N, C-alpha and C positions, 0 to 999 in steps of 0.2 A: 414488550410486544405491542401493548396498546399504544404507547407512545410512537412506535414505528408506524403503526397504522394511520395515526393521525398526521404524521409527517408525510407519509406517502399520499395521503388525501390532499394535503397542502401542496405537494409537488405536482399533482394532477391539475389542481386548480390553476397554478401558476403557469404550467406547460401550455394549457390550451390557449389562453389569450397570448401567451408568448410566440407560439407559432404563427399567430394571426396578426401580430402586432407590428406590421410594416408601417402603421400610422404612428408609431412611437416618435415622440418629439425630439428625442436625443439619440439619433442613430449614430453608430460608428462613423467616423469621418474617413473619406477615401484616401487610401495611402497604397504605396507600391507593394506588391506581393513579395514575400521573403521566404526563403528556405535555410533554415539553421540546423547544425548538428549541435545538440546540447549535451555535453558530458557533465552530467548533473554531479556525479560522484564516481570516483575510482579510488577506492580506499582499503584500508586495513584497520579493523577495529580490534582493540585488545579490551577483554572485558571480563568481570566476574559475573557468573550467572546463578541465580538462585530459583530453583523450580520447586513448587509446591504441589503435593498430591500426584506427584509423577507415577506412582505405583498403580493408581487407578487408570492411567492413560498410556500403558504399554502397548496396547494394541491400536492406538491412535495414529493415523497417517501425519498428524501435525507433530514434526519433530521437536518443535519448542516445548511441547507439553509432556514429552516423555523423556527428555534428557536428564542428566545427573547435574547436581550443583557442581559447578567447576569454574576453572579459568580457561578462557578460550580465545583464540585468534580467528577472525573471520574476514574473508575477503568479499568486497562488494563492488559491483559495476551496475551503475544506473544511468542509461543513455537514452536519447530520444532525438528523432528527426522530426523537426517542427516546420509545418508550412502555414504561414499566416498571411491573411490579407484583410481588407476591411471588414468584410461581413462573415469571416469563417476563420476556424483553426483546425487543423488536421494534424495530429501527433501520433507517431508510431514509436512506442518505447519499449525497451528491453531492460528488465531487472534480473540481475544474477547475484545471489548470496550463497556462501557456502562457508560453514565453520566446523572444524573437527579438532577434537583434544584427544590426546593420548594420556591416560591416567595410569600411574605407576603406585598403586597402593603397597605400603610396607609389607603386609602379610597377605598378599594376593597376587594373581597373575596381572600382567598389563592388560588394559582394556582401552578401546577407542569408542568414541561416542560423537554423534552429530548433534551440535547445538542450533544449527540454522542450515537450511537446504531448500532453495527456491529458484525456480526459473519462471519468469512471468512476462509473457509477450502480449502486448495491448496495442490496438488501434482505436483511436477515438476522434470523433468528428464533432465539433462544437459551432453553433450558428450564433453570431453575434447579433443581438437585437438592438441593444442600446449601450452606451458607455457614458461613465462619468469620470472625468479626468482620464487615468489610466486604467480604471476598473471597468471591466466588460460584464454583460450579463446576456444569457441565452440557454436554450435547450441543448442537450448533448446526448449522444448515443455512443456506445463503446462495445468492442468485442474483445476477448482475451482468452489465453490459454495458459493455465498455470500447471507446472509439474515440478519434479525434483531431479536432482543429479543422480541419486541413489535411493534404494528402499530405506524406510526409516524403521531399524531394528527388525521386528517381527512383522511389521505392517507393510502393505503393498505401497508402491510409488503413487504418490498424489498425481491425478490425471483430471483436470477440471476445464471445461469450456464455460465461459461466463460472459453474459451480456447484461449491459446497464442501459438505462434511459432515464433521464432527469433533467434537472435545471442546475446551473451553477453561476457563481460569481468567479472571475478569474482575471489574470493579468494585472492585479494591482501592485503598487510599490511595496506593499507589505503583504497583503492577502493574495497568494498566488493562485489559490483554488479553494473553493467552499462549495460543496454540492449535496444535493440530496436526489436519490435515485431508486428505482426499483431495480431489482436483481433477478435474473434467471440463471441457473446453474445446471448444467448437464455433467453429472460426477461419474467419471469412468475409472474411478480408482479401484472399485471392487468389480467382481465378474458380472454381478447383478446391478446394471446401471440405476443411477437415481436422478430424478429431476427435482429441483428445489427452487423455491422463490423466496425472496428476502428483500427487506428495506435497508438502505445504507446511507449513512452520513459520512462524509470525508472532508479532510482540509489539508492544506500545505501554506505555510506563511514563513516569511523571513523578515528580519529586523536588524539593521545595522545599529549595534550599541554604540560604537565609536569607529573611527577610522581603522580598518584591518580587523575589526571583531564583528562576527556575524552570528546572531542567534536564529535558529531555525526549528520549525516543529512540523510534524505531518503525521497522519493517521487515519483511522476509520473505525466506524461502529457498524457492524451488519447484524441485523436480526432476523433469523429464518423464520418464515411465516407458514410454509407447507412443503411437504415431502411426498414424493410418489410411492415410497415404500420406507420401512422402518429399518435403519441401520444403527446400531448402538453407538457407533463411534462418530456418527454425523454430530456436528455442533448445532446447539440451539442458538447461540450468538457468538460472535467473534470481535473483540475489541483489540486494536493495536494502536500504540502512540509512541512516537519517538521525539525527543528534544536533544538539540546539540548546540555547541558554541564553537564556532571555528575561528581560530586566530591565525591570521596570514603569516606564514614564515618567509616565504619569497614567491614572487609571481603568482601562480595559481595554486600553490601548495599551502595547505592549512593544517593546523594540529590543535585538538581541543577535547574536552570532555563531552560525553553523551549519556543519555540514559534512555532505554527502551523498555516498554511493558507490553505484554500481551495477555490477554485473558479469555478464556472460553469455557463452556460447559457443555459436554456431550448429552446426547438424549439418553444414554444408558447409565449415566452416573448422577448421584446427587451431589457430588463434590464438584466445585470449580477448579479448574487448573489455571495456573498463572506462571509466567516467566518474566523475570526482571534482569536486565542487563545494565550494569554501570561499569564505564570504562572510558578509554582515551581513543581517539581515531586520528589516523594520518591520512589526508584526503587531497586528491588533485581534481581540479574542476576546471572546464573551459567552455566556451561557447564560440562556434566556428561558423562564419557566414559563408554560405554556398552561393546564394545570390539574394 
């Protein structure tokens, strides 16, 4: 938490001159406005899941912390509508994830279990202050809504409004996104609503290892700083990281291995929960120019 406070202080120090920095010497070059539909990922993930300390998190709304260790098939849609011009970027994105497995134990009844369940709708505005080659820098604000397709076992369905403000580096050939931000959440998951504040660091990067082979990684670390009231299932921190290697099969269809890791700790438990997925993914991606 101390680290996050220092990082937030740094973000504020960067943001103040950033908003006033029209005197910057390396401003973004003028270029025509563009609107693109970016299908980042439409895929099927096949994975083996290992969950630790799930028995302590059966009432948690985070399905990745109360799932069984299992083999799972998960569907993913990650798409965005991106408006870009010389001094700004406006992105509206939709992320859908759902994974469900039917278990058939030898000496027991059939059971079903969710291992992933997320709907995340986000709108983000970023102001470009300066550029270096393809890499841009500037402040950003975003608003989003997170929920689920179904309730998570005995826990209620996640319903969270989330706002962020901070600074970021983006649009690089390798570094697509690197940001630090303050976060405000209004959590409507339970009947008694909770307001939370947090600090967050996140990233997204891609690197072409060779022709037809792409390595990518993305994730975030969110450290909660304050709560309007006590809810035992609320997380103190949330860490999520994914790395994948996509090998081109034909056109925009790829196949390759991936590893995903999520860790968190609730306020009502002294045990950390974690979820590790190792598997392979079949993915289709494309970028459509609208204008």
